[in-house]
N, CA, C and O atoms as a GROMACS GRO file, in nm:
protein
  504
    1MET      N    1   4.894  -4.138   3.859
    1MET     CA    2   4.779  -4.192   3.859
    1MET      C    3   4.690  -4.145   3.962
    1MET      O    4   4.581  -4.201   3.977
    2GLY      N    5   4.741  -4.003   4.067
    2GLY     CA    6   4.663  -3.944   4.110
    2GLY      C    7   4.511  -3.985   4.162
    2GLY      O    8   4.461  -4.095   4.189
    3GLY      N    9   4.461  -3.858   4.165
    3GLY     CA   10   4.295  -3.848   4.208
    3GLY      C   11   4.231  -3.947   4.346
    3GLY      O   12   4.281  -4.019   4.433
    4VAL      N   13   4.113  -3.908   4.312
    4VAL     CA   14   4.018  -3.995   4.397
    4VAL      C   15   3.943  -4.115   4.286
    4VAL      O   16   3.913  -4.066   4.178
    5SER      N   17   3.912  -4.262   4.303
    5SER     CA   18   3.840  -4.320   4.221
    5SER      C   19   3.702  -4.305   4.188
    5SER      O   20   3.638  -4.253   4.279
    6ASN      N   21   3.632  -4.337   4.082
    6ASN     CA   22   3.542  -4.350   4.073
    6ASN      C   23   3.446  -4.503   4.106
    6ASN      O   24   3.327  -4.535   4.111
    7TRP      N   25   3.557  -4.556   4.121
    7TRP     CA   26   3.494  -4.749   4.162
    7TRP      C   27   3.429  -4.710   4.239
    7TRP      O   28   3.434  -4.596   4.287
    8PRO      N   29   3.361  -4.790   4.266
    8PRO     CA   30   3.323  -4.837   4.410
    8PRO      C   31   3.354  -4.883   4.465
    8PRO      O   32   3.383  -4.986   4.405
    9PRO      N   33   3.404  -4.906   4.655
    9PRO     CA   34   3.498  -5.078   4.688
    9PRO      C   35   3.417  -5.130   4.648
    9PRO      O   36   3.318  -5.096   4.583
   10MET      N   37   3.467  -5.257   4.702
   10MET     CA   38   3.412  -5.351   4.685
   10MET      C   39   3.441  -5.476   4.793
   10MET      O   40   3.524  -5.567   4.798
   11ASP      N   41   3.310  -5.426   4.893
   11ASP     CA   42   3.354  -5.486   5.016
   11ASP      C   43   3.281  -5.636   5.049
   11ASP      O   44   3.158  -5.635   5.059
   12THR      N   45   3.344  -5.752   5.063
   12THR     CA   46   3.262  -5.872   5.055
   12THR      C   47   3.215  -5.966   5.130
   12THR      O   48   3.302  -6.034   5.185
   13ILE      N   49   3.069  -6.006   5.158
   13ILE     CA   50   2.970  -6.084   5.251
   13ILE      C   51   3.063  -6.200   5.219
   13ILE      O   52   3.138  -6.200   5.122
   14LEU      N   53   3.050  -6.339   5.339
   14LEU     CA   54   3.101  -6.482   5.343
   14LEU      C   55   3.033  -6.528   5.399
   14LEU      O   56   3.013  -6.490   5.514
   15LEU      N   57   2.966  -6.632   5.345
   15LEU     CA   58   2.934  -6.760   5.371
   15LEU      C   59   2.957  -6.892   5.338
   15LEU      O   60   2.892  -6.956   5.256
   16GLU      N   61   3.057  -6.934   5.408
   16GLU     CA   62   3.134  -7.064   5.407
   16GLU      C   63   3.050  -7.182   5.500
   16GLU      O   64   2.986  -7.160   5.603
   17GLY      N   65   3.065  -7.281   5.450
   17GLY     CA   66   3.066  -7.387   5.474
   17GLY      C   67   2.904  -7.416   5.455
   17GLY      O   68   2.873  -7.520   5.510
   18ILE      N   69   2.848  -7.381   5.421
   18ILE     CA   70   2.706  -7.397   5.365
   18ILE      C   71   2.638  -7.589   5.392
   18ILE      O   72   2.717  -7.664   5.449
   19VAL      N   73   2.568  -7.619   5.371
   19VAL     CA   74   2.582  -7.769   5.370
   19VAL      C   75   2.407  -7.768   5.342
   19VAL      O   76   2.328  -7.744   5.433
   20VAL      N   77   2.357  -7.804   5.180
   20VAL     CA   78   2.289  -7.832   5.202
   20VAL      C   79   2.236  -7.995   5.075
   20VAL      O   80   2.295  -8.039   4.976
   21PRO      N   81   2.101  -8.041   5.146
   21PRO     CA   82   2.107  -8.174   5.044
   21PRO      C   83   2.059  -8.121   4.902
   21PRO      O   84   1.991  -8.019   4.890
   22ALA      N   85   2.090  -8.176   4.826
   22ALA     CA   86   2.060  -8.172   4.651
   22ALA      C   87   2.041  -8.324   4.550
   22ALA      O   88   2.112  -8.424   4.561
   23GLU      N   89   1.930  -8.305   4.457
   23GLU     CA   90   1.955  -8.458   4.393
   23GLU      C   91   2.052  -8.433   4.286
   23GLU      O   92   2.011  -8.418   4.171
   24LEU      N   93   2.206  -8.426   4.317
   24LEU     CA   94   2.287  -8.397   4.203
   24LEU      C   95   2.347  -8.538   4.202
   24LEU      O   96   2.356  -8.611   4.300
   25GLY      N   97   2.392  -8.572   4.053
   25GLY     CA   98   2.440  -8.694   4.012
   25GLY      C   99   2.379  -8.681   3.839
   25GLY      O  100   2.282  -8.611   3.809
   26VAL      N  101   2.458  -8.762   3.742
   26VAL     CA  102   2.416  -8.747   3.638
   26VAL      C  103   2.363  -8.906   3.628
   26VAL      O  104   2.285  -8.931   3.536
   27ILE      N  105   2.406  -9.022   3.725
   27ILE     CA  106   2.299  -9.156   3.659
   27ILE      C  107   2.235  -9.070   3.835
   27ILE      O  108   2.271  -8.995   3.926
   28ARG      N  109   2.136  -9.142   3.793
   28ARG     CA  110   1.930  -9.090   3.851
   28ARG      C  111   1.968  -9.142   3.958
   28ARG      O  112   1.986  -9.052   4.039
   29ALA      N  113   1.995  -9.267   4.013
   29ALA     CA  114   1.996  -9.326   4.151
   29ALA      C  115   2.081  -9.255   4.241
   29ALA      O  116   2.065  -9.241   4.363
   30GLU      N  117   2.200  -9.200   4.150
   30GLU     CA  118   2.265  -9.086   4.252
   30GLU      C  119   2.183  -8.983   4.337
   30GLU      O  120   2.157  -8.953   4.454
   31ARG      N  121   2.151  -8.937   4.177
   31ARG     CA  122   2.080  -8.778   4.206
   31ARG      C  123   1.945  -8.857   4.319
   31ARG      O  124   1.908  -8.785   4.412
   32ARG      N  125   1.906  -8.942   4.310
   32ARG     CA  126   1.778  -8.987   4.455
   32ARG      C  127   1.827  -8.985   4.554
   32ARG      O  128   1.742  -8.961   4.639
   33MET      N  129   1.929  -8.998   4.599
   33MET     CA  130   2.022  -9.027   4.719
   33MET      C  131   2.021  -8.936   4.814
   33MET      O  132   2.035  -8.952   4.935
   34ARG      N  133   1.989  -8.760   4.702
   34ARG     CA  134   1.948  -8.618   4.705
   34ARG      C  135   2.105  -8.623   4.890
   34ARG      O  136   2.089  -8.595   5.009
   35ARG      N  137   2.212  -8.664   4.824
   35ARG     CA  138   2.302  -8.607   4.976
   35ARG      C  139   2.348  -8.474   4.943
   35ARG      O  140   2.332  -8.409   4.840
   36PRO      N  141   2.417  -8.442   5.068
   36PRO     CA  142   2.478  -8.293   5.091
   36PRO      C  143   2.522  -8.270   4.991
   36PRO      O  144   2.539  -8.366   4.917
   37VAL      N  145   2.558  -8.139   4.944
   37VAL     CA  146   2.677  -8.022   4.903
   37VAL      C  147   2.745  -7.923   4.992
   37VAL      O  148   2.680  -7.869   5.082
   38ASP      N  149   2.857  -7.898   4.975
   38ASP     CA  150   2.898  -7.780   5.043
   38ASP      C  151   2.938  -7.677   4.972
   38ASP      O  152   3.022  -7.682   4.883
   39ILE      N  153   2.881  -7.583   5.007
   39ILE     CA  154   2.911  -7.434   4.932
   39ILE      C  155   2.946  -7.328   5.013
   39ILE      O  156   2.902  -7.284   5.119
   40ASP      N  157   3.059  -7.288   4.920
   40ASP     CA  158   3.119  -7.132   4.971
   40ASP      C  159   3.040  -7.052   4.936
   40ASP      O  160   2.955  -7.096   4.858
   41ILE      N  161   3.029  -6.900   4.974
   41ILE     CA  162   2.994  -6.789   4.878
   41ILE      C  163   3.062  -6.663   4.908
   41ILE      O  164   3.149  -6.662   4.994
   42GLU      N  165   3.035  -6.576   4.856
   42GLU     CA  166   3.149  -6.494   4.803
   42GLU      C  167   3.004  -6.358   4.768
   42GLU      O  168   2.911  -6.402   4.700
   43LEU      N  169   2.994  -6.206   4.814
   43LEU     CA  170   2.902  -6.139   4.720
   43LEU      C  171   2.927  -6.007   4.783
   43LEU      O  172   2.904  -5.972   4.898
   44GLN      N  173   2.976  -5.941   4.686
   44GLN     CA  174   3.070  -5.835   4.643
   44GLN      C  175   2.963  -5.682   4.635
   44GLN      O  176   2.935  -5.624   4.530
   45LEU      N  177   2.934  -5.656   4.722
   45LEU     CA  178   2.913  -5.496   4.738
   45LEU      C  179   2.954  -5.410   4.824
   45LEU      O  180   3.045  -5.435   4.903
   46ASP      N  181   2.859  -5.244   4.820
   46ASP     CA  182   2.884  -5.143   4.881
   46ASP      C  183   2.891  -5.236   5.039
   46ASP      O  184   2.855  -5.354   5.038
   47LEU      N  185   2.915  -5.202   5.104
   47LEU     CA  186   2.911  -5.205   5.222
   47LEU      C  187   2.884  -5.135   5.380
   47LEU      O  188   2.836  -5.162   5.490
   48ARG      N  189   2.951  -5.030   5.306
   48ARG     CA  190   2.958  -4.864   5.372
   48ARG      C  191   2.900  -4.833   5.453
   48ARG      O  192   2.956  -4.795   5.555
   49ALA      N  193   2.742  -4.837   5.441
   49ALA     CA  194   2.595  -4.762   5.456
   49ALA      C  195   2.565  -4.895   5.602
   49ALA      O  196   2.505  -4.864   5.705
   50ALA      N  197   2.614  -5.013   5.580
   50ALA     CA  198   2.603  -5.076   5.679
   50ALA      C  199   2.692  -5.101   5.803
   50ALA      O  200   2.655  -5.157   5.906
   51GLY      N  201   2.807  -5.055   5.780
   51GLY     CA  202   2.895  -5.048   5.878
   51GLY      C  203   2.855  -4.950   5.928
   51GLY      O  204   2.867  -4.949   6.051
   52GLU      N  205   2.782  -4.812   5.856
   52GLU     CA  206   2.846  -4.674   5.935
   52GLU      C  207   2.681  -4.687   6.000
   52GLU      O  208   2.700  -4.644   6.114
   53SER      N  209   2.590  -4.708   5.995
   53SER     CA  210   2.467  -4.759   6.044
   53SER      C  211   2.435  -4.858   6.151
   53SER      O  212   2.331  -4.855   6.217
   54ASP      N  213   2.517  -4.935   6.164
   54ASP     CA  214   2.454  -5.055   6.242
   54ASP      C  215   2.379  -5.139   6.163
   54ASP      O  216   2.394  -5.261   6.169
   55ARG      N  217   2.279  -5.072   6.068
   55ARG     CA  218   2.136  -5.168   6.049
   55ARG      C  219   2.157  -5.303   5.940
   55ARG      O  220   2.227  -5.296   5.838
   56LEU      N  221   2.091  -5.409   5.978
   56LEU     CA  222   2.077  -5.473   5.904
   56LEU      C  223   1.974  -5.416   5.784
   56LEU      O  224   1.977  -5.474   5.675
   57ALA      N  225   1.894  -5.314   5.800
   57ALA     CA  226   1.810  -5.295   5.640
   57ALA      C  227   1.939  -5.243   5.525
   57ALA      O  228   1.907  -5.176   5.427
   58ASN      N  229   2.060  -5.274   5.546
   58ASN     CA  230   2.173  -5.140   5.474
   58ASN      C  231   2.224  -5.266   5.435
   58ASN      O  232   2.249  -5.259   5.315
   59THR      N  233   2.257  -5.394   5.486
   59THR     CA  234   2.296  -5.543   5.410
   59THR      C  235   2.222  -5.649   5.365
   59THR      O  236   2.101  -5.645   5.389
   60ILE      N  237   2.254  -5.719   5.321
   60ILE     CA  238   2.180  -5.831   5.290
   60ILE      C  239   2.199  -5.938   5.453
   60ILE      O  240   2.297  -5.949   5.526
   61ASP      N  241   2.056  -6.004   5.465
   61ASP     CA  242   2.047  -6.033   5.546
   61ASP      C  243   2.119  -6.219   5.552
   61ASP      O  244   2.030  -6.291   5.506
   62TYR      N  245   2.207  -6.279   5.581
   62TYR     CA  246   2.272  -6.405   5.621
   62TYR      C  247   2.151  -6.513   5.601
   62TYR      O  248   2.189  -6.591   5.514
   63GLY      N  249   2.045  -6.543   5.639
   63GLY     CA  250   1.940  -6.615   5.694
   63GLY      C  251   1.878  -6.629   5.528
   63GLY      O  252   1.867  -6.722   5.448
   64GLU      N  253   1.850  -6.508   5.528
   64GLU     CA  254   1.761  -6.491   5.320
   64GLU      C  255   1.876  -6.549   5.257
   64GLU      O  256   1.852  -6.605   5.149
   65VAL      N  257   1.991  -6.550   5.296
   65VAL     CA  258   2.121  -6.594   5.194
   65VAL      C  259   2.039  -6.764   5.134
   65VAL      O  260   1.959  -6.794   5.046
   66TYR      N  261   2.106  -6.829   5.226
   66TYR     CA  262   2.056  -6.954   5.324
   66TYR      C  263   1.957  -7.002   5.282
   66TYR      O  264   1.966  -7.112   5.227
   67LYS      N  265   1.829  -6.936   5.293
   67LYS     CA  266   1.698  -6.972   5.217
   67LYS      C  267   1.729  -6.991   5.113
   67LYS      O  268   1.723  -7.103   5.063
   68THR      N  269   1.774  -6.881   5.046
   68THR     CA  270   1.745  -6.878   4.888
   68THR      C  271   1.876  -7.001   4.794
   68THR      O  272   1.884  -7.039   4.677
   69VAL      N  273   1.935  -7.021   4.884
   69VAL     CA  274   2.039  -7.108   4.830
   69VAL      C  275   1.978  -7.278   4.823
   69VAL      O  276   1.958  -7.363   4.736
   70GLU      N  277   1.967  -7.262   4.974
   70GLU     CA  278   1.875  -7.384   5.034
   70GLU      C  279   1.751  -7.391   4.898
   70GLU      O  280   1.754  -7.499   4.839
   71ALA      N  281   1.661  -7.305   4.853
   71ALA     CA  282   1.544  -7.315   4.837
   71ALA      C  283   1.597  -7.369   4.673
   71ALA      O  284   1.538  -7.470   4.632
   72VAL      N  285   1.707  -7.306   4.575
   72VAL     CA  286   1.727  -7.324   4.466
   72VAL      C  287   1.804  -7.492   4.451
   72VAL      O  288   1.786  -7.547   4.342
   73ALA      N  289   1.848  -7.532   4.507
   73ALA     CA  290   1.980  -7.687   4.526
   73ALA      C  291   1.821  -7.783   4.514
   73ALA      O  292   1.820  -7.881   4.440
   74GLN      N  293   1.714  -7.749   4.581
   74GLN     CA  294   1.598  -7.834   4.664
   74GLN      C  295   1.503  -7.839   4.539
   74GLN      O  296   1.443  -7.942   4.505
   75GLU      N  297   1.494  -7.708   4.468
   75GLU     CA  298   1.368  -7.682   4.360
   75GLU      C  299   1.374  -7.741   4.246
   75GLU      O  300   1.288  -7.704   4.166
   76ARG      N  301   1.509  -7.890   4.177
   76ARG     CA  302   1.488  -7.955   4.071
   76ARG      C  303   1.611  -8.022   4.117
   76ARG      O  304   1.699  -7.988   4.197
   77GLU      N  305   1.583  -8.180   4.008
   77GLU     CA  306   1.729  -8.268   4.002
   77GLU      C  307   1.872  -8.170   3.909
   77GLU      O  308   1.836  -8.086   3.826
   78TYR      N  309   1.990  -8.187   3.928
   78TYR     CA  310   2.067  -8.127   3.895
   78TYR      C  311   2.146  -8.250   3.821
   78TYR      O  312   2.154  -8.335   3.911
   79ARG      N  313   2.199  -8.295   3.725
   79ARG     CA  314   2.282  -8.383   3.644
   79ARG      C  315   2.411  -8.312   3.656
   79ARG      O  316   2.496  -8.399   3.635
   80LEU      N  317   2.492  -8.157   3.689
   80LEU     CA  318   2.604  -8.161   3.701
   80LEU      C  319   2.569  -8.028   3.817
   80LEU      O  320   2.487  -7.938   3.828
   81VAL      N  321   2.709  -8.093   3.903
   81VAL     CA  322   2.763  -7.944   3.956
   81VAL      C  323   2.755  -7.809   3.933
   81VAL      O  324   2.697  -7.721   3.997
   82GLU      N  325   2.822  -7.805   3.830
   82GLU     CA  326   2.778  -7.663   3.704
   82GLU      C  327   2.656  -7.593   3.686
   82GLU      O  328   2.634  -7.474   3.708
   83ALA      N  329   2.556  -7.706   3.632
   83ALA     CA  330   2.437  -7.635   3.655
   83ALA      C  331   2.379  -7.572   3.802
   83ALA      O  332   2.331  -7.463   3.831
   84LEU      N  333   2.416  -7.738   3.907
   84LEU     CA  334   2.308  -7.636   4.055
   84LEU      C  335   2.428  -7.495   4.034
   84LEU      O  336   2.375  -7.387   4.006
   85ALA      N  337   2.587  -7.496   4.048
   85ALA     CA  338   2.670  -7.330   4.102
   85ALA      C  339   2.580  -7.280   3.973
   85ALA      O  340   2.557  -7.382   3.908
   86GLU      N  341   2.546  -7.217   3.938
   86GLU     CA  342   2.520  -7.163   3.710
   86GLU      C  343   2.366  -7.062   3.828
   86GLU      O  344   2.342  -6.946   3.861
   87ALA      N  345   2.285  -7.237   3.856
   87ALA     CA  346   2.150  -7.124   3.905
   87ALA      C  347   2.186  -7.099   4.080
   87ALA      O  348   2.105  -7.006   4.086
   88ILE      N  349   2.234  -7.107   4.205
   88ILE     CA  350   2.250  -7.038   4.280
   88ILE      C  351   2.308  -6.878   4.250
   88ILE      O  352   2.268  -6.776   4.305
   89ALA      N  353   2.423  -6.888   4.137
   89ALA     CA  354   2.447  -6.781   4.101
   89ALA      C  355   2.315  -6.662   4.080
   89ALA      O  356   2.273  -6.558   4.131
   90ARG      N  357   2.284  -6.758   3.966
   90ARG     CA  358   2.193  -6.639   3.907
   90ARG      C  359   2.070  -6.564   3.987
   90ARG      O  360   2.016  -6.456   3.963
   91ALA      N  361   2.042  -6.682   4.113
   91ALA     CA  362   1.902  -6.639   4.216
   91ALA      C  363   1.986  -6.536   4.299
   91ALA      O  364   1.925  -6.444   4.352
   92LEU      N  365   2.102  -6.544   4.312
   92LEU     CA  366   2.152  -6.467   4.435
   92LEU      C  367   2.162  -6.333   4.363
   92LEU      O  368   2.114  -6.229   4.408
   93LEU      N  369   2.227  -6.343   4.245
   93LEU     CA  370   2.210  -6.198   4.153
   93LEU      C  371   2.095  -6.118   4.157
   93LEU      O  372   2.073  -5.998   4.170
   94GLU      N  373   1.999  -6.266   4.136
   94GLU     CA  374   1.827  -6.169   4.094
   94GLU      C  375   1.806  -6.090   4.205
   94GLU      O  376   1.806  -5.968   4.190
   95ALA      N  377   1.780  -6.159   4.355
   95ALA     CA  378   1.677  -6.150   4.423
   95ALA      C  379   1.771  -6.070   4.557
   95ALA      O  380   1.723  -6.052   4.669
   96TYR      N  381   1.888  -6.037   4.524
   96TYR     CA  382   2.045  -5.947   4.592
   96TYR      C  383   2.108  -5.821   4.566
   96TYR      O  384   2.187  -5.821   4.471
   97PRO      N  385   2.098  -5.751   4.606
   97PRO     CA  386   2.156  -5.600   4.523
   97PRO      C  387   2.346  -5.677   4.552
   97PRO      O  388   2.443  -5.653   4.625
   98VAL      N  389   2.330  -5.720   4.502
   98VAL     CA  390   2.507  -5.765   4.455
   98VAL      C  391   2.588  -5.766   4.310
   98VAL      O  392   2.563  -5.843   4.217
   99ASP      N  393   2.706  -5.649   4.312
   99ASP     CA  394   2.729  -5.681   4.204
   99ASP      C  395   2.867  -5.812   4.115
   99ASP      O  396   2.922  -5.810   4.005
  100LEU      N  397   2.875  -5.926   4.259
  100LEU     CA  398   2.940  -5.994   4.219
  100LEU      C  399   2.860  -6.070   4.277
  100LEU      O  400   2.762  -6.037   4.343
  101CYS      N  401   2.921  -6.236   4.241
  101CYS     CA  402   2.865  -6.328   4.311
  101CYS      C  403   3.001  -6.436   4.302
  101CYS      O  404   3.065  -6.453   4.198
  102ARG      N  405   3.025  -6.494   4.409
  102ARG     CA  406   3.158  -6.600   4.375
  102ARG      C  407   3.084  -6.712   4.526
  102ARG      O  408   3.045  -6.713   4.642
  103LEU      N  409   3.113  -6.806   4.381
  103LEU     CA  410   3.090  -6.938   4.505
  103LEU      C  411   3.201  -7.085   4.418
  103LEU      O  412   3.266  -7.115   4.318
  104LYS      N  413   3.161  -7.122   4.527
  104LYS     CA  414   3.197  -7.271   4.534
  104LYS      C  415   3.114  -7.370   4.556
  104LYS      O  416   3.021  -7.342   4.632
  105VAL      N  417   3.117  -7.496   4.505
  105VAL     CA  418   3.027  -7.631   4.466
  105VAL      C  419   3.066  -7.722   4.522
  105VAL      O  420   3.165  -7.776   4.471
  106ARG      N  421   3.029  -7.763   4.609
  106ARG     CA  422   3.132  -7.921   4.581
  106ARG      C  423   3.058  -8.078   4.643
  106ARG      O  424   3.016  -8.118   4.752
  107LYS      N  425   3.069  -8.117   4.546
  107LYS     CA  426   3.016  -8.252   4.559
  107LYS      C  427   3.072  -8.392   4.720
  107LYS      O  428   3.191  -8.414   4.695
  108ARG      N  429   3.052  -8.436   4.788
  108ARG     CA  430   3.059  -8.542   4.858
  108ARG      C  431   3.109  -8.723   4.756
  108ARG      O  432   3.042  -8.788   4.676
  109SER      N  433   3.248  -8.747   4.811
  109SER     CA  434   3.282  -8.879   4.766
  109SER      C  435   3.232  -8.877   4.647
  109SER      O  436   3.146  -8.964   4.635
  110PRO      N  437   3.254  -8.798   4.523
  110PRO     CA  438   3.141  -8.822   4.383
  110PRO      C  439   3.155  -8.925   4.303
  110PRO      O  440   3.055  -8.956   4.239
  111VAL      N  441   3.323  -9.032   4.277
  111VAL     CA  442   3.376  -9.113   4.264
  111VAL      C  443   3.382  -9.223   4.335
  111VAL      O  444   3.348  -9.196   4.450
  112PRO      N  445   3.410  -9.341   4.321
  112PRO     CA  446   3.459  -9.445   4.370
  112PRO      C  447   3.616  -9.392   4.470
  112PRO      O  448   3.690  -9.313   4.412
  113GLY      N  449   3.635  -9.413   4.535
  113GLY     CA  450   3.847  -9.425   4.568
  113GLY      C  451   3.827  -9.326   4.658
  113GLY      O  452   3.717  -9.288   4.698
  114ASN      N  453   3.963  -9.271   4.698
  114ASN     CA  454   4.072  -9.168   4.801
  114ASN      C  455   3.964  -9.054   4.734
  114ASN      O  456   3.952  -9.078   4.614
  115LEU      N  457   3.919  -8.989   4.759
  115LEU     CA  458   3.873  -8.790   4.706
  115LEU      C  459   3.719  -8.780   4.733
  115LEU      O  460   3.620  -8.838   4.689
  116SER      N  461   3.745  -8.675   4.830
  116SER     CA  462   3.616  -8.609   4.952
  116SER      C  463   3.530  -8.542   4.848
  116SER      O  464   3.411  -8.566   4.832
  117HIS      N  465   3.610  -8.447   4.773
  117HIS     CA  466   3.539  -8.369   4.702
  117HIS      C  467   3.579  -8.362   4.573
  117HIS      O  468   3.693  -8.391   4.537
  118ALA      N  469   3.459  -8.309   4.472
  118ALA     CA  470   3.487  -8.256   4.390
  118ALA      C  471   3.338  -8.151   4.369
  118ALA      O  472   3.227  -8.159   4.421
  119GLY      N  473   3.421  -8.014   4.231
  119GLY     CA  474   3.318  -7.931   4.232
  119GLY      C  475   3.389  -7.833   4.164
  119GLY      O  476   3.479  -7.838   4.081
  120VAL      N  477   3.314  -7.725   4.230
  120VAL     CA  478   3.312  -7.597   4.079
  120VAL      C  479   3.353  -7.474   4.128
  120VAL      O  480   3.330  -7.477   4.249
  121ALA      N  481   3.408  -7.358   4.094
  121ALA     CA  482   3.401  -7.288   4.127
  121ALA      C  483   3.403  -7.167   4.076
  121ALA      O  484   3.510  -7.107   4.083
  122ILE      N  485   3.288  -7.101   4.013
  122ILE     CA  486   3.255  -6.944   3.931
  122ILE      C  487   3.218  -6.816   3.970
  122ILE      O  488   3.177  -6.775   4.078
  123GLU      N  489   3.234  -6.775   3.893
  123GLU     CA  490   3.201  -6.601   3.917
  123GLU      C  491   3.151  -6.576   3.849
  123GLU      O  492   3.180  -6.617   3.736
  124ARG      N  493   3.008  -6.463   3.876
  124ARG     CA  494   2.938  -6.404   3.819
  124ARG      C  495   2.911  -6.260   3.843
  124ARG      O  496   2.890  -6.218   3.957
  125ARG      N  497   2.914  -6.164   3.709
  125ARG     CA  498   2.824  -6.065   3.812
  125ARG      C  499   2.695  -5.983   3.686
  125ARG      O  500   2.634  -5.999   3.581
  126ARG      N  501   2.719  -5.894   3.800
  126ARG     CA  502   2.549  -5.831   3.733
  126ARG      C  503   2.539  -5.752   3.620
  126ARG      O  504   2.429  -5.714   3.581
   0.00000   0.00000   0.00000
């Protein structure tokens, strides 16, 4: 196996615990309530330049990522958590120089009973 790999290292930016309101639900009345959804994001890219330079210009601005997620969540109604997750992943891959985007989107108290969250975890590559 020896030798140096040509694969770039996969560093990860983590944004955990994002909470944004969304019009989300199969039933129209549920979508109108604009309930909060919980989102965790992992963005993989090479962060060596940022680590060496200590400059924001060499990484991704977390605040801008948050604004992107918030805008996608508020731009339209979504029936399924899967559709919201897909739209967020697509927007992040288009807006930022990332190789891979992983995210979890969870809907709070989605059904009557003792269930705090339901959601999806997806992974999309450039």
